[in-house]
C-alpha positions in Angstrom: -57.6 45.1 91.7 -56.5 43.7 88.3 -56.9 39.7 88.8 -55.9 36.5 87.3 -56.9 33.0 87.4 -54.2 31.1 89.9 -51.5 29.4 88.5 -49.0 26.0 89.8 -45.4 26.5 89.6 -45.2 24.6 86.1 -47.5 27.2 84.4 -45.9 30.3 86.1 -42.3 28.9 85.0 -43.8 28.0 81.2 -45.5 31.6 81.2 -42.2 33.6 82.1 -39.8 31.3 80.1 -42.3 32.9 76.7 -41.6 36.2 77.9 -38.1 35.8 77.9 -38.5 34.2 74.4 -40.7 36.5 73.1 -38.5 39.7 74.5 -35.2 38.0 73.3 -33.8 39.7 70.5 -30.9 37.3 69.0 -28.5 39.7 71.0 -30.2 40.8 74.1 -33.2 40.7 75.9 -35.7 44.0 76.0 -37.1 45.2 79.1 -40.7 44.9 77.6 -42.2 45.0 74.4 -42.5 47.9 72.3 -42.0 50.6 75.3 -38.1 49.6 75.4 -36.6 48.2 72.5 -32.9 48.2 73.2 -30.7 46.6 76.1 -30.6 48.1 79.6 -27.8 46.7 81.2 -29.5 46.8 85.2 -32.5 45.1 83.4 -30.1 42.1 81.4 -28.4 42.0 84.7 -31.0 40.0 86.1 -32.4 38.4 83.0 -28.8 36.5 83.3 -29.8 35.7 86.7 -32.9 34.7 86.2 -31.9 32.3 83.9 -28.8 31.0 85.3 -30.4 27.7 86.0 -32.9 27.7 83.2 -31.1 28.7 80.0 -27.7 28.7 80.8 -26.7 29.7 77.4 -28.6 32.9 76.8 -27.8 34.1 80.6 -24.3 33.9 79.4 -25.0 35.4 75.9 -27.1 38.3 78.0 -23.8 39.1 80.0 -22.2 39.2 76.7 -24.5 41.6 75.0 -24.5 44.1 77.7 -20.5 44.0 78.3 -20.3 44.6 74.4 -21.0 48.2 74.8 -18.1 48.9 77.2 -16.4 51.4 76.2 -12.1 51.4 76.6 -12.2 53.1 79.7 -13.9 50.6 81.6 -16.9 52.4 81.8 -20.2 49.9 80.8 -23.1 52.0 79.7 -26.5 51.8 81.1 -28.2 51.4 77.4 -26.9 48.9 74.1 -28.7 49.9 71.2 -28.3 46.7 69.6 -30.6 48.2 67.0 -32.4 51.1 64.7 -35.6 51.0 66.7 -36.5 54.6 67.9 -36.3 55.5 71.5 -35.4 58.8 72.8 -32.9 59.6 74.0 -31.3 56.9 71.6 -27.7 57.2 69.8 -28.8 60.7 68.2 -28.7 62.1 71.5 -26.0 60.6 73.3 -23.7 60.6 70.3 -21.3 57.8 71.6 -19.8 57.3 68.1 -17.5 60.6 68.7 -15.9 59.3 71.6 -12.5 57.8 71.0 -13.0 55.2 74.1 -16.9 54.4 73.0 -17.2 51.0 71.3 -16.9 51.2 67.1 -19.9 50.3 65.5 -22.2 50.0 68.2 -24.1 53.1 69.3 -24.4 53.2 73.5 -25.7 55.7 76.0 -23.0 57.5 78.0 -23.8 56.8 81.6 -23.6 53.5 83.2 -25.7 51.2 85.7 -25.2 49.6 88.9 -22.1 47.7 88.8 -24.2 43.8 89.6 -22.5 42.3 86.3 -19.7 40.5 88.2 -22.7 38.9 90.7 -24.7 38.2 88.1 -21.4 35.7 86.6 -20.9 34.4 90.0 -24.7 33.2 90.2 -24.1 31.8 86.9 -21.1 30.0 88.4 -22.0 28.4 91.7 -24.8 26.8 90.2 -22.9 25.5 87.5 -18.8 25.6 88.6 -16.6 24.5 86.3 -19.3 23.9 83.3 -18.7 27.9 83.0 -15.4 28.4 84.0 -14.4 29.5 80.3 -17.1 31.7 80.8 -15.6 33.4 83.6 -12.4 33.8 82.1 -13.4 35.3 79.1 -15.5 37.7 80.6 -12.9 38.5 83.8 -11.2 41.6 82.6 -14.4 43.2 81.3 -15.8 43.0 84.7 -12.3 44.0 86.3 -11.9 46.9 83.9 -15.6 48.3 85.2 -14.6 48.3 88.7 -11.4 49.9 88.0 -13.7 52.5 86.1 -15.3 53.4 89.0 -12.8 53.3 91.8 -10.6 55.8 89.6 -13.4 58.4 87.8 -16.4 58.1 90.0 -15.2 58.4 93.5 -15.6 62.6 93.3 -16.2 62.5 96.8 -12.4 60.4 97.6 -13.7 58.5 100.3 -14.3 54.9 98.1 -17.6 55.5 96.9 -18.9 56.0 93.8 -20.8 58.3 92.9 -24.1 58.6 90.4 -24.1 61.8 88.1 -27.5 61.4 86.4 -30.9 59.9 88.3 -30.8 57.0 85.3 -27.2 55.5 86.8 -29.3 54.8 89.7 -31.8 52.0 88.5 -34.4 54.4 90.6 -35.2 56.5 87.8 -37.8 58.8 89.7 -37.0 57.8 92.7 -38.2 61.2 95.4 -34.1 61.1 97.0 -33.5 62.8 94.0 -35.5 65.7 94.3 -33.5 68.0 96.1 -30.4 67.7 93.6 -32.9 68.3 91.1 -34.6 71.4 92.8 -31.5 72.8 92.7 -30.8 72.8 88.7 -31.7 75.9 86.8 -35.5 76.7 87.9 -36.1 77.1 83.9 -34.5 74.3 81.4 -36.4 74.0 78.0 -39.4 76.0 79.2 -40.1 74.2 82.4 -40.8 75.3 86.0 -40.1 73.3 89.0 -43.5 75.4 90.1 -45.9 73.5 87.2 -45.2 70.1 88.1 -43.6 69.2 91.5 -41.7 66.0 91.0 -41.4 65.5 87.6 -37.9 66.0 86.2 -37.7 64.6 82.9 -36.3 68.0 81.0 -33.7 67.9 84.0 -32.7 64.4 83.2 -32.1 65.3 79.6 -30.5 68.6 80.1 -28.2 66.3 82.8 -27.3 64.2 80.3 -26.3 66.7 77.6 -24.3 68.4 79.5 -21.9 65.7 80.4 -22.2 64.7 76.4 -21.2 68.0 75.8 -18.3 68.2 78.1 -17.0 65.4 75.9 -18.1 62.9 78.7 -14.4 63.9 80.6 -14.1 62.8 84.2 -12.6 66.1 85.2 -16.1 67.9 84.0 -17.8 65.8 86.3 -15.4 66.2 89.5 -15.0 70.1 88.6 -18.5 70.7 87.4 -20.9 68.9 86.4 -23.9 70.0 89.1 -25.8 66.9 90.0 -23.6 63.7 92.2 -24.7 61.5 94.7 -23.0 59.0 96.4 -26.2 56.4 96.7 -26.4 53.4 98.8 -28.0 51.0 96.4 -25.3 51.6 93.9 -22.8 51.3 96.3 -24.2 48.3 98.1 -24.1 46.8 94.6 -21.0 47.1 94.1 -19.3 46.1 97.0 -21.5 42.7 96.9 -19.9 42.7 92.9 -16.8 43.5 94.5 -17.3 40.5 96.7 -18.4 38.1 93.6 -15.1 39.5 91.6 -12.8 38.0 94.4 -14.7 34.5 94.4 -14.2 34.4 90.4 -10.4 35.4 90.6 -9.2 32.3 91.1 -11.0 30.6 88.7 -9.6 33.2 86.4 -5.8 33.0 87.4 -6.1 36.4 89.0 -5.1 37.5 92.7 -8.5 38.1 94.7 -7.1 40.5 97.2 -7.2 43.9 95.2 -11.4 43.0 95.1 -11.9 42.2 98.7 -9.9 45.0 99.8 -12.0 47.3 97.8 -15.3 45.8 99.1 -13.8 46.8 102.8 -12.8 50.2 101.6 -16.5 50.7 100.4 -17.9 49.1 103.6 -15.8 51.5 105.6 -16.9 54.7 103.3 -20.8 53.3 103.8 -20.5 53.3 107.4 -18.9 56.5 107.8 -20.3 58.7 104.9 -24.0 57.7 104.4 -25.2 56.0 107.8 -27.1 58.4 110.3 -30.3 58.3 112.6 -30.7 54.5 112.2 -30.4 53.6 108.0 -28.8 54.4 105.5 -28.9 57.8 102.9 -27.7 59.3 100.2 -25.3 62.1 100.3 -25.3 65.0 98.0 -21.9 66.2 97.4 -22.5 69.7 95.9 -24.3 70.9 99.4 -22.6 67.8 101.1 -25.8 67.0 102.6 -27.3 63.7 103.4 -30.6 63.2 101.9 -33.0 62.0 104.5 -35.4 60.5 103.0 -35.4 56.3 103.3 -36.4 54.4 100.2 -35.8 51.1 99.0 -32.0 52.1 97.7 -31.8 52.7 101.6 -31.4 48.8 101.8 -28.4 48.4 99.5 -25.7 47.8 101.8 -27.6 44.9 103.3 -26.0 43.3 100.2 -22.9 43.1 102.3 -21.9 40.0 104.0 -19.6 41.8 106.3 -21.6 44.6 107.6 -21.6 45.1 111.3 -24.4 43.3 113.0 -26.5 46.0 114.9 -26.4 48.0 111.8 -27.8 45.0 109.8 -30.8 44.5 112.7 -31.4 48.4 112.5 -31.6 47.7 109.1 -34.4 45.2 109.2 -36.4 46.7 111.8 -36.8 49.6 109.5 -37.4 47.2 106.7 -39.8 45.3 108.8 -41.8 48.3 110.3 -44.7 50.1 109.2 -42.7 52.6 106.9 -42.0 49.9 104.4 -43.2 46.1 104.7 -45.4 45.9 108.2 -48.0 48.6 106.9 -48.3 47.2 103.1 -49.7 44.0 101.6 -46.5 43.0 99.5 -43.1 43.7 99.5 -41.4 46.1 99.6 -42.9 49.8 98.8 -39.7 51.6 97.1 -40.4 54.8 99.7 -41.3 55.3 102.7 -45.4 54.7 103.6 -44.9 58.0 105.7 -43.3 60.2 103.6 -44.7 63.1 101.9 -43.4 61.7 99.2 -44.9 58.6 98.7 -47.4 58.1 96.1 -48.7 54.0 95.8 -48.8 55.1 91.8 -45.4 56.8 90.7 -42.7 54.9 89.3 -40.2 54.8 92.5 -42.2 56.8 94.5 -44.3 53.9 96.3 -44.6 51.0 93.6 -42.8 47.5 94.7 -40.7 46.2 92.3 -39.7 42.5 91.7 -36.2 43.4 91.1 -35.5 44.9 94.6 -37.6 42.6 96.4 -35.2 39.9 95.0 -32.2 41.6 96.1 -33.4 41.9 99.6 -34.2 38.5 99.3 -30.7 38.1 98.4 -29.3 40.3 101.5 -31.3 38.5 104.0 -30.1 35.1 102.8 -26.6 36.4 103.3 -27.2 37.3 106.9 -29.0 34.1 107.9 -32.4 36.0 108.0 -34.4 32.9 106.7 -37.9 33.8 107.6 -37.6 37.5 106.0 -36.1 35.7 103.2 -38.9 33.0 102.8 -41.5 36.0 103.1 -39.9 38.1 100.5 -39.7 35.2 97.8 -43.1 33.7 98.4 -44.8 37.4 98.7 -43.0 38.1 95.6 -44.4 34.9 93.8 -47.8 36.1 95.1 -47.6 39.3 93.1 -47.0 37.9 89.8 -49.3 35.0 90.4 -51.9 37.6 90.9 -51.3 40.5 88.3 -48.5 38.9 85.6 -44.9 40.1 84.8 -45.5 43.3 85.3 -43.4 46.1 85.6 -44.3 46.9 89.1 -47.0 46.7 91.3 -49.0 48.5 94.1 -47.7 47.5 97.2 -51.3 47.7 98.9 -53.5 45.6 96.8 -51.1 43.9 94.7 -52.3 45.2 91.3 -49.5 45.4 88.7 -48.4 49.0 87.4 -46.5 50.2 84.0 -45.8 47.6 81.3 -46.7 44.3 80.6 -44.7 40.9 80.0 -41.7 42.9 81.5 -38.6 40.7 81.7 -36.6 40.9 84.9 -40.5 40.5 86.6 -40.4 37.1 84.6 -36.8 36.5 85.1 -36.6 36.8 88.7 -40.0 34.7 89.4 -38.2 31.8 87.6 -35.1 32.1 89.9 -37.8 32.1 92.7 -39.1 29.4 91.3 -36.1 27.2 91.3 -35.7 27.7 95.2 -39.0 26.5 95.7 -38.0 23.4 93.1 -34.6 22.6 95.4 -37.0 22.8 98.3 -39.4 20.2 97.3 -42.1 23.3 96.9 -43.2 25.7 99.7 -41.7 29.0 100.1 -38.9 29.9 97.8 -35.8 31.2 99.7 -33.3 32.6 97.3 -30.9 30.4 98.3 
């Protein structure tokens, strides 16, 4: 296991802030130096949350940067290319400049990301109140437009859930959840065959993105022709939580909260009707109509819903605490069911633990008054970064760091957990 000296809270916070300052470009925080040189929307949400109580101005700037790439139809892209630094797939592949709805002069991707933006704005509002009311009023129309886009153009199943049309939209790119939908794509894409390297779908990711691009990013193409369409419990659990946040922000912006509470209720009903089975939530492949019966960390996304029925919450918590996830791992939370044949402790999203997922589940536990679970998630997540640094992800058994070093969301969310420790006078963080 990679080890480092134990650090106290002040030193850890200083290290985290140094990482975020080093990764700040002036308009956004890159996920990590070198490998990820642009602004990823999902990452920036967590950076903003982490900085909310430490550098509020930077937190607001981070969200402004992510929302600056919003298309006129309301879609918030998963990547904004603020610089010309080389990266693939970059602007030349996405060709956003050819689309009438894309922002002029600011290249973006053509896909979206989990819509937690309103929640991040609410997190800033929650801690600063009237001091940030102007910011809430500034971004509220963009957030409302983002939610309207999902409702109008991504409810491909017609039941109230948003569909992802590419694994990159999930925030969990290489999750084994997507294996079956990807395996149904043409067997040979750019000379690559599934049976040559099972579970490696890199060429399929590019092929899917290009097909959507070549359709002109038309909503009709998604509903009628696009071969990948999945209702994901994490994406929709995040959307539901963001709807609840938008409802709380609405009075600050002089808007009506009812459309957002009604949408949250609609998502909740659809989650329970369409994705619940066998004691947990599973993604649904709309092209086959079947549930993808593999439990991953994404299965716990609906726990973010404060209105989730108690018996469903209890069932999810039992699974989370069992030997399938936290019960058999040294560190939270394995990204795939440990007992599944697809589990691989060394491959992205197929086993390793991620700070952002731990943080979301810590928040979910707090929402349902599960104080012991929230405290365990918080303290063990801080134990990870104290031992291995701000890594991209971690081995769930020995806690060793994997992937990039100086990873922004790991640093940012450690800051948020440390802020909770300070609020309680030390001891385990509590995701307050």
